[in-house]
N, C-alpha and C positions, 0 to 999 in steps of 0.2 A: 471115267477113268482114273487114279491116284497116281504118282511117278511122281520123281526128283528129279529138277533140272540140274542139278549140280551134283549128280552122283559122286564124284569122287569127295565131293570135302568129306563123306562119310571118311574118310580116309584118317582125317586127323583126330577122331573119338580115341583109341588108346594111349595118344600123347601123353598126359600127364602118372600114366602108368606107366612110361617109359622114362621120365624124367626121375621117378621113386626110382628106379633099377640104375641112374647113374652112380657114379661111388661116391661117398662121402667126403668131406673135407676134411684133413687135417689135422689135429689137432695144433700145430704148431703154425698154421696157414690162418695168417690174417681174415679177417671178414673181408669182400670188399665193397661193402654197405652196412652203415652202420645208420641203425635207427636209435629216435630215442626209449631212454627206459620207460615199460609200462609196470604200471604195478600189476601185481601175477593174477591179483583180482579181479583184472581189466579183462584180459588178454585170458583168464582161464586156464586150466589145469592140464598138463601135456598125459599126464596118465589117461585111458585110452576107458573113460568112462563111458556109460551111457549114452550121455548126453552128448558127445565128442564123437561116437558112432553115427548117431542120427543127425550130428553136422553135416558129417562126411558122406553119408548118404546122401545127405541135403545136396551138398556140391555137388557131387557123382550127377545128379538129375538135373543139377543146372549147367554143368558143360555139355550133358547128352541134349537136352532143350537146344544150347549156341550150336553145335554141332547139327543138329537136324534142321536149323533155320537156314542155317549156312547153307545147308544144300538144294533151298528152295523147294521146298515140298507144293506140289499143286494138282488143283482136280481138273481133268481136260472135259469138257461135257462132250455131246453129240456132236460129230459132223453136219456141217451145214456149206450149202453149194453158195462158192462164191464163181460168180459169170467169169469164161478164160476171156473175152472180148466183148466189149461194151457196144451198144448201139443206142446213140438218144433219138427219143422218139418224142417230138413235142404235138400236142393236140391244140390247135385252137377253132375255138367253137363261139358261133356269131349270138349275140343276144339282144342283136336290133329290135324295135317294134316290128318289123315283118315274121318275127317269130311264135308272134301272137295266133297265128293265124291256126285254125283246128281243122286241117286239109289231115289228118293221120291217125290210124288206126292202131292201136294196143291193147291186146287180151280183149277185143270186141266191142272199146268202145273210144269214144272219137275226146281225139287227143289234139295240142297243139304241138308245134316242131320239134321243140326244147323237151319237149317232155318224153317223145321220144326218141330224139336223142341221147336224152342220159339213159334210157331203158337198153337201148341196142348198145353205146357206145360203153354202159360200165360193164360188159362181160367182155368187151373185147380189151378192157384195160387188164381185166383179173387174168388174161391168156398171157398178158407177156410177163411172160416169170424171167427172170435174166436182163430187161431191157430196162434203160432208166426211161421214166415217164416225167413230162410235162405238161401243165394248163395255162392257156392262153386263152383271156376272154375278152372281145372286144365287144365295141360298138360307137360309138363317138369316139374312141379311140381305144390303146390294145393295154393291157394290165397283165403282169404276170400273176396268176391263181397259185400258182403251183411251180417251184425250179424241178430242174431234173435229181429223180430220185429214183431209188429202188422199190421205195415205197408205196405199193399200189392201192393200197385200201387209203390213205390220205386223198392220193391222188382222186378217188371215185368216189367219195364224203366230199373234196371240195367239188366236184361236179354234181351232187346232186343238191348242194345248197347254192347252186347257182342261181339267180331270175331274172328276168329280162327285164331290161332298164336298169338292170347294176349299174351301168357305164354306160348307160344313154339309149338314145334312138336311132340314130345313122348307121351307117355300116362301113368301117375302117380298116379294110382290107389290106390294105399297102404298110399300114402301122404294125396289122398284126402278123406277116411275111417280117418286116424291119424288125420287129422287139425277139422273135424267135432267132434271126440270123444273132443279134448281141448275141439272146444266152447263148448260141451255139457257137462262141468267139471264145469262150472258155476251156472249153472241150477239143483238144486238138488232135484225139487217136481215137477216132468213133464214127461210127456209122451215119452221120446227120439226115435224120428223116422227119419232114414236119408236114400233118394231116390237117388240114382246114375246111373248117364246115361252113357252110353260108347258105344263106337261102335268097340272097338279092343282087347288089355290085354297090362297085366300090364310090361312097358318097359323101365322108367325110375323112380327115386323119391327116397327120402334116410328110406323106409318105405315097406319093401314088404305086399303082402296080405297077407301075413299069419300071418305076424303081427299084423298089423291091424283089422283083423278080430278076434284074441285074444284077443286087447285092446278093440273091440264094444262089444265083451262078458263081459269080466269083467265089464262094465262101462254101463250093462244093453243096450246098444241100438240096436235096429229094426233095420235090415239093407233089403231093397227091390231094387234090380240090376235090370237095362233094359238092354238089351243089342238091339242096334239100327243097321238098314243096312237088307237091301233086300238080298233077298235067291239069286236073279239072278238079270242082266240084261244085253241091248245089247251094244256093244261098237265096235266104226268101227276101222280098222284097214287098213294095207299096202293090208291087203289081202279080204279086205269086211268086214260085218257085221260076229260078234262073241259073242255066251251068254256066261260071266262069273259069278264068285260068290264073289260080292263087298264082303261079310262077312266071308272070309275065314280065317280071323287074328280074330275072335273075342272068347275069349275065355268062351264057357258057362260053363264050369265045373269051374272052378274058381269063375265064379258068383254065381253060384247055390249053391257054397258051403259056398261062403259068407252069402248067403242071407239064406240061411238054416240053418245054424247053428248057428245065430243071433237073430233066430224064424220071419223072413222075407220069401220073397219067390223072385224067378228069374222069369223075365220077357223077350219077347220076341216081341220087334216091330220091323215086317215088314214091315208097313205103316203107311200111318196116321190112318187109321180107327183102327188100330191095336194098337196103342198108344195111340190114344181115349179110347180105351175101356179096357188099362190097367190103366189108371187114374180113370175109372167108379171102374174100381175093387180097387182100391187103397182107393177109397171114402164109401166102406163095410167096407175094410179090418180094415182104420180106420177115423172110424166117426169123423166129425166135431164136435169142443166142441160147448155145447151149453150154451145162455148166460141165465143166470137166477137170475143176480145180474144189480141194476143197480144207476148212480150217476149223477147226474145234477150238472154241473159247474157251479160255483158262481163266481159273478161279487160282489166287495166288493163298497158301495156307501158311506163309513163315512168320507171321506175326501171333500166331499161337502161339507155335513152340520159344517163340522169342519174349511173350508176355509172358508164359510160364516160368522163362529163366529168370525174368528180372525180379518176377516176384520172388523165389526162393534165393535168391541175391540179399534183395531185401531182408527176409528173416534172418539167410544167415548174420548180417550187417546188425539188428537189434539183439539177436541171441546174446553175444556178450557183453553190451550194453547195459541188460535188462540186469544180469546175474550180478555186474558192476553194483547198479541200485541196488540191487539187493544186500549188496553187502555192506554198501556203504550204511543204510539205513539202521543194519544189525549192530554195528559200529557205536553210532550216533546212539542207537537204544541204549 
């Protein structure tokens, strides 16, 4: 939609015509301003010739363009929803070596744990319209892969590009929580939520889970922990097929304490369907922020009439100079 930001500026349009209505100076009255005498061939004749009428039209158009530019014309785009209240949701994903275990099923094929997390977590990210999302990857230590942002597509892409072993082979759960606390400190007014996915226990890092837990409580951060991994799987060995527990190193007690002490919950994801149900539950526990405000992007258009006014002014300035040069050449001839 087209509009003028300062519509009242259009009141200046008739000013040149009002000046022409002012009474003329009396013959005996001295001029308030004296200017050097110029050759009549330079300034042009005062007679109403066709060229003078053309200059009058150009001057009128230049004034019109200047007033239009002063009124600040602009184009308003389509309304865009802006979240009324912010929720900061940080997602921490384990990239330790144990995530290579292929005990998950996605679309009928056996995959490792990270592939399954990407498959289900991607849909969860797309649903979080109105929330700021961030991504932390951790193994030997924790790294911020995506800061808190409304750009869900970028967070999803960075998650898809993550590979096992990118930041080591061990599991620094305490560092992941500590890094999330540090990133949340810059956000004073928001609902701070951390979702941590891991398949093991804390085996590395500079901060213990107990210390990280205290920091999360101190900074009012709600932590939801998800333990990933099947309870049993069949493996081939020299003595044939046998059943093992691939999640025996999962420290459920620590994850439960970390979640419950911060007001969150611990979930157990044994398969794809289980993880999907967990994310559906998280949608209920932490509802998506609703949009109650709208904004319309503005595109300024004032420079178009301003540029036209400048071009007309330059033409008006060059016109008498051109005539003066032509007269000068005729005299010399």
